[in-house]
Each structure stands twice: as structure tokens, then as C-alpha cells.
C-alpha positions, 0 to 999 in steps of 0.5 A: 315361799321357799326358805332361801339363804339369808331368810330368818328360817334358814339362819335359824336352821343353820345356827342349829346345825352348828350347835348340834355339831358342837354338842355331838363333839362333846358327847364323843369326848369319851375321856371327858364323859367318863370322868363326869360319870364317875364323879356323878356316881361318886357324889349324887346320893339317892333322892338328891336334888341336883342342878345342872348349869349349862345342861346342853343335850342333858347328858349330865342330868341323865347321868344324875338320874341314873345315880339316883337323883330324885329331882334335876333342874337342868338350866340351859340358855341356848336353843339346844334345850329343846333337843334336851327335852325331847331326849329326856322323854325318849330316854325315860328321864322326863319325870325327874328332870325340869328344864329351865331356859335362860341364864342361871343367874336369872333363874330361880328354883323352888328348892335348894339343891344338894349337888351342882353340876356344871360342864361350862369349862370350855376349852380354856377352863374359864372361857364359858363363865364357870366362876360366875355361874358357880358363885351365883349358884352357891349364894342362891341355888344350893343348900349349905354344904352342897357338893360341887362338880367340878370343885377346882380348876386350873389354867395352864399357858405355854409358848406355842408355835403353829404356822397352820393356825396362825394364818387365822390371824395373819391372813387378814394382812394378806396383800391379796385382800381388796381393801384395808382389813386392819380392823379385822386383823386386830379383832382376830389377834384378840380372839381365842382360837380353838386349835388342835395342838400336840406337844411338838407345837409347844416351845417350852414347859407350861406355866400355871396361870390360874388356880381357882377353888370353885367352892369359895371363889368370888365372881371377880376378874381373875388376873395372872402375870408371869413368865414362860420358859422357851426351851427350843428354837421356834417362832412364837405365834401365841400362848396355848391355854388349857385346863385341868379340873378336879371334879371330885376326890380321885376324879379329874378331867383335862385337855392337855395336849394332845388330849383335846382341843385347846385355845391359842391366844395369838402372840400379837395380843400381848401388845409387845411393840417396837420402838416405833410403836408398831406391833411386832411380827411373831418373835423368832426365839433362840433355844433357851429364853424367858418370855413374860405374859402380860397380866392375863385377865379372864373376865368370867362374867357373862360377857366372857372375854380374855385379854392381855393387859399391863402387869399389875401388883398381882405378881406371878401366879403361884403354882400349886405344886411349887414347881410348874416345870415339874408338872407333866401332862396328867391323866384323868386319874391323877391330880397334882395337889 
């Protein structure tokens, strides 16, 4: 029988095309790939045992082999691992790479590794579970004193205006829809959206929301509360989130606007309500003002969700440099200590 839309085979193939497109876009991210290659070359020593969590197409495992790794354990929970196996054979790395299918928290290794590599940073830094994977690997998969790539991760937020991207949320309230889609609108408003923003979309300077030392961080929910400065007129559609990460000494990677895709948390997620208890429309703001974000919580366990909750006693996130408004956009060769 022909494989028709809706059949299991067709659905599987359609899913694979999405996965391949996603991984191809990462391979084309030259700055990100170059940063990881430099960090791997500076860290991996000849004969090292390396574990690559979330290996994808295996590109970082290949780099580790070229840097001299004696053995690489490449762990991947998605269907792209089948592609990675074929690519390893085609590129001459199959004799040193052992691919392990599944979540790293469910996988065991026959030996402890000297180096951990994980590119599970996503677009907002914490949205692919890197803290959970790294914490588990430190306890079970790595020898004492093993090197980690990346070592440190920071998440930034800024008030953002993006009429084009906000329609992903607001169109669920369109009067042209045939039925009541409030439930879909509510889910859309609580979703992280991948968007391409430029500095012109930002209404003010970014604030530091999280600063995580991956060499010591426990597997716990990371909570942050604070304020964002608004410096110009505009409509607040959401909070833009992005990251910068220290891979190793002297090598960083980031997706600060306009460097790459970042994530937008729709404004309605903050659950600011009118006196009648209804959600507000995106807020129109004056040229200068301060808006608070409500305890931004990133659940970094495998379920991986980001929500806004009521402020807690955690207080405002402390910027690493002491003054977040003094932190400008960074290149991959600089780091604000």
C-alpha cells in the first residue's frame, strides 16, 4: 500500500525531516561550531575518554576524535542517532565512537570519562535540561576532576516588542476562528517561542536572570526574580531570553541579539491582572520605566518547562559583574567575570 499522510510511516518520515532540518541549522551556525571546536581542542588530551551528551549528528564527538580522544561515548535520545552512526562510519570515526541510545540519566558507561561535552544549551540556555544532565554525569559518568564543556551558563532577559512574533499568541483570540480557542491561547501564552530578534526589538537593557556554575550546580529548579528597565516607548509583548556560556578558559559562545535565534516569553505569562482578574493586553509603556518579572523558574529536569510564578524569597538575581546595565553584547572571545 502507498504511504499516505496520517500513516505511521508517513508520520515517522515527516518527523525525521524536522529533526534533520533542526540539526542542519546548528551545523550552519559557524560561530557556535567554531567556539566548540576551539574549546574541545584546548581541553581534550590524547587518549582521553570523552562522553558527549545529546550528540545529535555526532559533530562534537568527531571534533573530540580529531583532538586525540581515545574513546568517545556519544549519547542521544532522538532518532538522529541513526544518522550519527552512519556519519561516523563515513568520516572514519566509527572505531573510536560508541553510540548509546537513550537519555543520559538512564545510560551507564563501562568506564569513567575524562571530559564531558554537552551542547544541550538550546536557545535560552536552560531549556534543554543541561543542568540535570551535567549534574547526573558528574555523579556517575565522570572521574574526579574531569573537564566540563561548557563550564558556566548565564541567562539574560529583556523587555521586548515584536508585533510579528506576538501573533503566534494573539491569533488564538482572533474573531475569525469558528469556536472558543481560549484554551489554545492560554497554552500559546505559556510557551517559549523561538524568534529572531534584533536590538531594535528590545525596550531596554538586559538583566541577568540566572548564573549557573555547571561544575557544581545541583539538579534543582533555578528561580529568579527581578526587574527589567524600559528605556523607550513601545509595546511590551514579552520577555526575550538568551544565554552566554563559558566553554573553557578564553572561549565562550552566546546567542545575544542579533547573533542567533532566542526565545520569547509572551507578556501574558507574567499573569499581571486587572482589578477584575482578567489578563491584560500587551502593556503600552512610556519612555522610561521599570517592570518586574515574577520569579522566573526553569524546571531543568527532563520535563523541561519554563513558567512564571509568584515572587519568592530568592530575591533579585545577582549580576556577575555587579552592574547588568553595564554588560553589553559579547563576542565569542570575551567574558564578563
